[in-house]
N, C-alpha and C positions, 0 to 999 in steps of 0.2 A: 298281854299281858297278864299273867292266868296266876288268881289263889287259891292256895292249896290250903286242904281242911275240912270241909263241906261235902265234897262231891270226890276229890282228885289229895291222893295222899302224895303221889307225884305226878312229875308233867306224863301224858301217853310218849310212848317211844313213837307213835306216826306223825304227831305233831311236831316233836322233834327231830325226828328225819324230814318233813318236810321245810318246816325253817330252813333246814341248814341248803336243801334243796335250791330252796328261794332267796336264800342266803339273807332272811330276814330275823332281828331281835328276835329272843322269846324268853321273858323274863318272869318267875317265878316270886311268888309272895305269902311269906308262911305265918304272917298276922294280917288282921283286917285294915284296911285301910281305904282311907277317901279317897275315890278318882277325881273328885273333884277339884283339891288340894296339889295334887301330883297333875291335872291335866292344865292350872296355876301357872303350875311352877314351867313344865315344859314349855307356854306360851309365853310366860314372861320372856325365858332365853331365846327364847326365836324371836320376838322382839327387838329385843336389846340387841342383839345380834344384825340386826335387820338397819338400824338406825345406828351401828355404827361403822356399816358399811357405807351406808350413806351420809355420812358426814365425813367419812374414808376418800371417797366420791367426788364431792362437792371441795375438799382440800387436794385432790390433785388436780381438779379441774382450776380452781384457781391459782396455784402455782403454776401451773401451765401455760393459763394465759398471762401472766404477769410477765414470764418469759417470755413471752413471746413478745407484748407490745414493747417490753423493753428491746427488741433487739437481741435477745442473749444466744449467745453462740452454740454449738452442735454440742459441747462437750459441757458445758452445762447445763442442757437438757437432761442427757445423758445417767449427769450425777445426779441429778434431783431425780431420775428416774431410780438410777440406785437406793439413794436414800427409801424414798418412800417403800420400793419393792421387797429390802433387806436382799437383793441378792444381784451378782455381776451384770453388767450389761454391755453390751457391746454393736457401735451403729457400725455396717462394713458397708457398702460400695457393692456396684455391678459385680467387678471383677474381683469379691470379695478380699480386698483390702482394708483395713481396717482406719476407719475416719474419724472415731471417739470411743472411749472407753470409761469405766468403771470398773474396778474391780469388786469393791466392797469390800469384804472380809479377808478376799482371796489372796493374792501373789499375783503381779502383774506376768510375772512368767509360768503362774499354773494357767490364768484364763488367756493366753496369747500362744502359748507354746501350739505351734504345729496349725495356726487355725486358717490360713487358708486348707490345708488338707480335708480339714473335722467339715469347714464351712460346704468345702463343695459336695460333702457326702451328705449334706443338711438342704433336702429339694425338696421343695413343697410349690402347690399350684396356687393356695388358697391365702386368704389376707390375713388372718394371725392363726399358728396351729402348731400343734405339739410336733417336732421329727426330727431325725437325725440319730445315729448312736448312744450321744449322750443325752436324750432328750430333751432340746432345745424348742422354747418356745419364743417363734417368731412373727413379727410383724413385718405387713410391704410400707415401705417410706414410695409415698407417690400420690402424682396428681394428675387429671385428665389426661391420665391410660399415660401417663411418663413413669415410669420407676426408675427410682433415684439410691434404693440402698434397701438393706433388711433393718430392719431392727432386732437381736436378740437379748432374749435374758436366759441367763444359766441357772439350773436350779440342781437342785439336787434329789427334788422328788414331786408328786403331779404339782402343777401352777393352781395354786386358788383366786376365787374373784376381784380378791384387791389385788394381787399381780397380774392377771389378763388386764384389766380396767387400767394399772395405768400402764401399762405396754399401751395398750390402745393410745389411750391420751399424748403419750410420750412421742408413738407412731405421728400421732397427727400435729402435732407442734414440731415436729423437722419435715414436717412435710412444710409449713406454714413459714415455718425459719428457711428452705430451701426456695421458695417463693420469693421471699423478700429478700436473699442474699445474691438472686441473677444478676444485677448488677455490679458485683463482689466477686472477690478471689475466691475462686471454686473452696469447697468446705475439703479439697482434699491440699489445698497448698496452704490454708489455714493451718491441716492436721502435720504438715510438715514442720510450719516454722514453729509450733509449739514444740514438737517433739525436740529442734533444734533449740530453743529455750532451754528443756528441761535439762539437756545432755551440758549445757553449756553452764547453767549453774548446779549442777547435780542435785536433781530433783526425782532422784531413782534409789530401791531401798538398795539393788546389786546392778551388776552386768548382765545377769541371767533376764532381769527385768525388762531391761533395756534394748538386749539384742532380742529378745523374743517382740518388744514395742516395732524396732523399727524393722524387722521382719515384716510382723504384719500388716504395715502401712507399704511394705514394697520395696523399701528398701534394706535388705540385708546387711547386721555388720558384725557381723561375727570373726567373718573371714578376711576383713578391711584388714590391708597391710602396708603401712607408710615407708614409700618409698625413699634410698638411700643413693647420694651417688659414690658408689662404689664400685670398683673393677671387682674382675674373678676375687677369689680366695680371702674376697674381703679390703684388701687394697686399695687407697684411693684410686680413683679412676687420674688416668692424665688429664681428665676435660676438666677436672673439679679443681676448680681453684686457677686455674689458668688465668693472665692475664695479657692483654697482645699490650706486646710494646715496641716501641718506635727504633732501631737504630740510629742513633745523633753521632755525626761523625764531628769530631775537632774542627770547631773554622779553624783553617790554616792563619799565618799569621799574617797579615799584608806588608806588602815587603815594598818598597818606592820605587817605581819605572819610569823609563823615559818615554820619550812622544815614541819613539819607533816598538814599545812594550818590552824591551830590556831593561835588565833589574841596573842600578843605580848601586854604585860601590862608592865606599869612601875610603878613605887614607884616617888610621887613628893611630 
């Protein structure tokens, strides 16, 4: 910050060039100001930002702790992560199948379209890192050296401290969830049940959304067709509707016979 007027009437070119080269902000003032007020204002903004981040961290810790204590499902944890971070969140297993997702402001089709291909392109060995062509932020869900899956944040730009903190908290909650559910049904089976229930109850926005969701789960439905009992050229199959009949012979009328077996005749 440079005060113009006493010594300089304009900023020295060498100073401007040096600040541009090091990407440093350079501010010029045309009137005299008290730097104490400026320092106090900047310091207040920094402190308020730190306090806000601390409150957000405590809130996220409290939310995920409650979810773990109540035995919440992976889907509930992922939905809370999306709400706190303000972006789409996806939890996948080791073979890149989506176990739970929360699209936030996006559509399900936009989030899960070609998921397996995109996920395989986003590889990382770090616990939490930005990677992949779409700039995903990943966190590993693991415990005792065993990896169960990855938690993914889909952002439009660079992640902020709050979003990274929520990602780490949610990954920890999913790890505890996995440890507690080892005696229950696998998360993949629970995801299948949830998807089937949503299809039956029609809890989806469009057919593209549900097709993208089932494909990301490893059960593509876009090309599924129902089978019919029809033969060639659309004619009904001769086996369709066939009923097995027994041939019943009419009972012959009983005629009285003699002891030798010859029929007995009468004169009328």
